[in-house]
Each structure stands twice: as C-alpha cells, then as structure tokens.
The first five atom37 places (N, CA, C, CB, O) and aatype in JSON, in Angstrom:
{
  "aatype": [20, 20, 20, 20, 20, 20, 20, 20, 20, 20, 20, 20, 20, 20, 20, 20, 20, 20, 20, 20, 20, 20, 20, 20, 20, 20, 20, 20, 20, 20, 20, 20, 20, 20, 20, 20, 20, 20, 20, 20, 20, 20, 20, 20, 20, 20, 20, 20, 20, 20, 20, 20, 20, 20, 20, 20, 20],
  "atom_mask": [
    [1, 1, 1, 1, 1],
    [1, 1, 1, 1, 1],
    [1, 1, 1, 1, 1],
    [1, 1, 1, 1, 1],
    [1, 1, 1, 1, 1],
    [1, 1, 1, 1, 1],
    [1, 1, 1, 1, 1],
    [1, 1, 1, 1, 1],
    [1, 1, 1, 1, 1],
    [1, 1, 1, 1, 1],
    [1, 1, 1, 1, 1],
    [1, 1, 1, 1, 1],
    [1, 1, 1, 1, 1],
    [1, 1, 1, 1, 1],
    [1, 1, 1, 1, 1],
    [1, 1, 1, 1, 1],
    [1, 1, 1, 1, 1],
    [1, 1, 1, 1, 1],
    [1, 1, 1, 1, 1],
    [1, 1, 1, 1, 1],
    [1, 1, 1, 1, 1],
    [1, 1, 1, 1, 1],
    [1, 1, 1, 1, 1],
    [1, 1, 1, 1, 1],
    [1, 1, 1, 1, 1],
    [1, 1, 1, 1, 1],
    [1, 1, 1, 1, 1],
    [1, 1, 1, 1, 1],
    [1, 1, 1, 1, 1],
    [1, 1, 1, 1, 1],
    [1, 1, 1, 1, 1],
    [1, 1, 1, 1, 1],
    [1, 1, 1, 1, 1],
    [1, 1, 1, 1, 1],
    [1, 1, 1, 1, 1],
    [1, 1, 1, 1, 1],
    [1, 1, 1, 1, 1],
    [1, 1, 1, 1, 1],
    [1, 1, 1, 1, 1],
    [1, 1, 1, 1, 1],
    [1, 1, 1, 1, 1],
    [1, 1, 1, 1, 1],
    [1, 1, 1, 1, 1],
    [1, 1, 1, 1, 1],
    [1, 1, 1, 1, 1],
    [1, 1, 1, 1, 1],
    [1, 1, 1, 1, 1],
    [1, 1, 1, 1, 1],
    [1, 1, 1, 1, 1],
    [1, 1, 1, 1, 1],
    [1, 1, 1, 1, 1],
    [1, 1, 1, 1, 1],
    [1, 1, 1, 1, 1],
    [1, 1, 1, 1, 1],
    [1, 1, 1, 1, 1],
    [1, 1, 1, 1, 1],
    [1, 1, 1, 1, 1]
  ],
  "atom_positions": [
    [[12.59, -29.36, -85.2], [14.08, -29.29, -84.25], [15.26, -28.62, -85.12], [14.69, -31.02, -83.77], [15.69, -29.23, -86.1]],
    [[15.78, -27.37, -84.78], [16.98, -26.14, -84.9], [16.96, -26.95, -86.92], [19.16, -26.42, -83.32], [16.52, -26.65, -88.03]],
    [[17.58, -27.83, -86.39], [18.52, -28.39, -87.61], [17.12, -28.39, -88.69], [19.45, -30.29, -87.25], [17.41, -27.94, -89.8]],
    [[16.38, -28.61, -88.61], [15.03, -28.57, -89.28], [15.1, -27.49, -90.52], [13.83, -28.12, -88.13], [15.22, -27.34, -91.73]],
    [[14.95, -26.91, -89.39], [14.75, -25.16, -89.97], [16.81, -24.47, -90.92], [14.25, -23.74, -87.6], [17.4, -24.11, -91.93]],
    [[16.87, -24.71, -89.73], [18.36, -24.36, -89.64], [19.87, -24.53, -91.28], [18.71, -25.58, -88.25], [20.61, -23.79, -91.94]],
    [[19.49, -26.07, -91.15], [20.3, -26.82, -92.18], [19.82, -26.74, -93.73], [20.31, -28.3, -91.76], [20.52, -26.34, -94.65]],
    [[17.95, -27.4, -93.87], [17.71, -27.04, -94.68], [17.67, -27.98, -95.77], [18.26, -26.2, -94.71], [17.25, -27.73, -96.9]],
    [[18.38, -29.68, -95.13], [18.5, -30.86, -95.3], [17.38, -31.59, -94.98], [19.46, -31.22, -94.76], [16.63, -31.18, -94.09]],
    [[17.07, -33.04, -95.8], [15.86, -33.75, -95.58], [16.42, -34.39, -94.56], [15.21, -34.6, -96.69], [15.56, -34.78, -93.77]],
    [[17.62, -34.69, -94.22], [17.66, -35.51, -93.23], [19.9, -35.18, -92.95], [16.8, -37.45, -93.89], [20.83, -34.75, -93.63]],
    [[19.67, -35.77, -91.46], [20.89, -35.62, -90.51], [21.46, -37.15, -89.96], [20.39, -34.63, -89.13], [20.66, -37.92, -89.44]],
    [[22.59, -37.43, -90.09], [23.21, -38.32, -89.32], [24.51, -38.05, -88.53], [23.39, -39.27, -90.07], [25.43, -37.23, -88.6]],
    [[24.12, -39.35, -87.6], [25.72, -39.17, -86.95], [25.77, -40.76, -86.94], [25.99, -38.21, -85.08], [25.02, -41.62, -87.4]],
    [[27.1, -40.82, -86.15], [27.93, -42.19, -85.85], [28.21, -41.82, -84.5], [29.4, -42.57, -86.81], [28.54, -40.77, -83.95]],
    [[27.89, -43.54, -83.97], [28.12, -43.37, -82.6], [28.9, -44.64, -81.99], [26.75, -43.13, -81.89], [28.87, -45.33, -83.02]],
    [[29.46, -45.29, -81.23], [29.88, -46.79, -81.12], [29.56, -47.09, -80.27], [31.01, -47.25, -81.18], [29.67, -46.66, -79.12]],
    [[28.94, -48.21, -80.86], [28.39, -48.8, -80.14], [28.22, -49.48, -78.96], [28.3, -49.08, -80.53], [27.21, -50.14, -78.72]],
    [[29.47, -49.31, -77.94], [29.51, -49.55, -77.13], [28.82, -47.99, -75.51], [30.86, -50.17, -77.48], [28.41, -48.02, -74.35]],
    [[29.19, -46.71, -76.83], [28.57, -45.3, -75.81], [26.85, -45.38, -75.9], [29.17, -43.39, -76.62], [26.17, -44.79, -76.74]],
    [[26.43, -46.09, -75.01], [25.37, -46.07, -75.04], [24.68, -45.43, -74.56], [25.12, -46.7, -74.93], [23.48, -45.6, -74.74]],
    [[25.32, -44.08, -73.45], [24.7, -42.92, -72.92], [24.45, -41.57, -74.52], [25.99, -42.34, -71.44], [23.71, -40.61, -74.76]],
    [[25.37, -42.15, -75.1], [25.16, -41.59, -76.46], [23.97, -42.39, -77.87], [26.77, -41.61, -76.94], [23.71, -41.96, -79.0]],
    [[23.79, -42.87, -77.59], [22.62, -44.03, -78.0], [21.72, -43.29, -77.35], [22.7, -45.74, -77.48], [20.99, -42.6, -78.06]],
    [[21.66, -43.27, -76.83], [20.3, -43.15, -75.95], [20.09, -41.58, -75.78], [20.42, -43.96, -74.31], [18.99, -41.36, -75.27]],
    [[20.76, -40.5, -76.03], [20.86, -39.09, -76.55], [19.95, -39.09, -77.83], [22.46, -38.63, -76.9], [18.78, -38.74, -78.0]],
    [[21.01, -39.66, -78.75], [20.45, -39.87, -80.05], [19.31, -40.28, -80.56], [20.99, -40.47, -80.51], [18.8, -39.72, -81.53]],
    [[18.8, -41.26, -79.97], [17.54, -41.91, -79.9], [16.09, -41.06, -79.4], [17.84, -43.05, -78.95], [14.96, -41.39, -79.78]],
    [[16.46, -39.6, -78.2], [15.3, -38.84, -77.61], [15.69, -38.16, -78.47], [15.04, -38.33, -76.18], [14.61, -37.71, -78.85]],
    [[16.5, -37.66, -79.16], [16.68, -36.45, -80.23], [15.71, -36.7, -82.01], [18.73, -36.4, -80.53], [15.41, -35.94, -82.93]],
    [[15.52, -38.13, -81.76], [14.53, -38.56, -83.15], [16.07, -39.51, -84.29], [13.62, -36.38, -84.26], [15.95, -40.06, -85.39]],
    [[16.78, -39.43, -83.82], [17.19, -40.44, -84.41], [17.12, -41.75, -84.24], [18.0, -40.29, -84.49], [16.52, -42.14, -83.24]],
    [[17.95, -43.13, -85.53], [16.78, -44.25, -85.67], [18.51, -44.15, -86.15], [14.86, -44.48, -86.55], [19.37, -43.35, -86.53]],
    [[18.16, -46.17, -85.68], [19.66, -46.53, -86.53], [19.86, -46.79, -87.74], [20.27, -47.55, -86.17], [19.34, -47.89, -87.57]],
    [[20.14, -46.8, -88.85], [19.54, -47.29, -90.3], [21.05, -48.53, -91.08], [19.21, -45.34, -91.56], [21.11, -49.29, -92.05]],
    [[22.0, -48.14, -89.98], [23.53, -49.04, -90.27], [24.2, -49.4, -89.22], [24.65, -48.31, -91.03], [24.1, -48.65, -88.25]],
    [[25.3, -50.92, -89.06], [26.02, -50.91, -88.82], [27.68, -51.09, -89.56], [25.5, -51.35, -88.2], [27.97, -51.66, -90.62]],
    [[27.96, -50.88, -89.27], [29.19, -50.91, -89.83], [30.67, -50.55, -89.21], [28.98, -50.19, -90.76], [30.73, -50.57, -87.98]],
    [[31.7, -50.27, -89.82], [33.16, -50.13, -88.77], [33.51, -48.87, -89.72], [34.65, -51.75, -88.7], [33.26, -48.74, -90.92]],
    [[34.28, -47.79, -88.65], [35.01, -46.53, -89.02], [36.54, -46.39, -88.52], [34.19, -45.35, -88.43], [37.01, -46.73, -87.44]],
    [[37.06, -45.9, -89.4], [38.18, -46.48, -88.41], [38.74, -47.93, -88.08], [37.79, -46.12, -87.27], [39.57, -48.09, -87.18]],
    [[38.26, -48.93, -88.8], [38.19, -50.35, -88.63], [37.65, -50.99, -86.96], [39.75, -50.83, -89.02], [37.73, -52.08, -86.4]],
    [[37.1, -49.67, -86.6], [35.74, -49.66, -85.64], [34.72, -50.01, -85.9], [35.32, -48.69, -85.22], [34.18, -49.47, -86.87]],
    [[33.85, -51.3, -84.98], [32.64, -50.97, -84.91], [31.13, -49.76, -85.01], [32.83, -51.31, -84.26], [31.54, -48.89, -84.23]],
    [[30.33, -49.47, -85.28], [29.82, -47.62, -85.92], [29.12, -48.36, -85.72], [29.96, -46.48, -87.36], [29.42, -49.55, -85.85]],
    [[27.64, -47.88, -85.23], [26.39, -47.87, -85.56], [26.56, -45.7, -86.71], [25.17, -48.17, -83.53], [27.27, -44.71, -86.53]],
    [[25.25, -46.13, -87.88], [25.54, -44.92, -88.46], [23.59, -45.03, -88.18], [26.6, -44.79, -90.29], [22.79, -45.96, -88.35]],
    [[23.41, -43.47, -87.64], [21.74, -43.67, -87.19], [21.32, -42.29, -88.3], [21.26, -43.33, -84.96], [22.31, -42.0, -88.96]],
    [[20.54, -41.73, -88.52], [19.48, -41.18, -89.41], [18.12, -40.61, -88.32], [18.95, -42.57, -90.6], [17.92, -41.0, -87.16]],
    [[17.12, -39.37, -89.28], [17.17, -38.52, -88.3], [16.81, -37.54, -89.19], [18.4, -38.4, -87.46], [17.44, -36.49, -89.38]],
    [[15.4, -38.03, -89.95], [14.13, -37.13, -91.17], [14.26, -35.59, -90.52], [11.92, -37.83, -91.01], [14.5, -35.32, -89.35]],
    [[14.03, -34.61, -91.71], [13.08, -33.61, -91.5], [11.79, -33.8, -90.34], [12.54, -33.43, -92.85], [11.23, -34.86, -90.64]],
    [[11.32, -33.38, -89.51], [10.24, -33.6, -88.53], [10.16, -34.62, -88.07], [9.15, -33.42, -88.85], [9.24, -35.43, -88.15]],
    [[11.29, -34.68, -87.43], [11.77, -36.64, -86.76], [10.72, -36.44, -85.58], [14.05, -37.13, -85.88], [10.25, -35.3, -85.56]],
    [[10.33, -37.17, -84.75], [9.56, -36.88, -83.73], [11.04, -36.89, -82.83], [8.16, -37.99, -83.4], [12.01, -37.6, -83.08]],
    [[10.93, -35.96, -81.8], [11.38, -36.15, -80.01], [10.81, -36.17, -79.46], [11.99, -35.51, -79.22], [9.72, -35.63, -79.67]],
    [[11.09, -36.77, -78.38], [10.72, -36.93, -77.49], [10.82, -36.63, -75.94], [10.75, -37.56, -77.76], [10.02, -37.13, -75.16]]
  ]
}
C-alpha cells in the first residue's frame, strides 16, 4: 500500500464508529483488523490497525 512506503511507519491505525458498517468493511478490505473497543468523545469506538505489508484483498 502507498502508506507502507510513504509514511515509513510499522503500522497505521484508524478509529471507526461500530455502527458504521460501510467504513468497517472498507477498513477490513484494506488490511485493517480490530485491536480494541473503547470510547472516543464518550461514544463507542473501534480501533483498527494495519501493519506494514498487511494483506489487501
């Protein structure tokens, strides 16, 4: 993925509202996996990560 080379980081993360099924589907398609359920601004949030070289379907 572009970010693997451009950002020079071992991983990238994203946060998504658990009710936003479309965004979760896009994230998973791009190699992101859930690592934590938490809250952000007092609302349920899922934290996902993608390691460098993560599988993109």
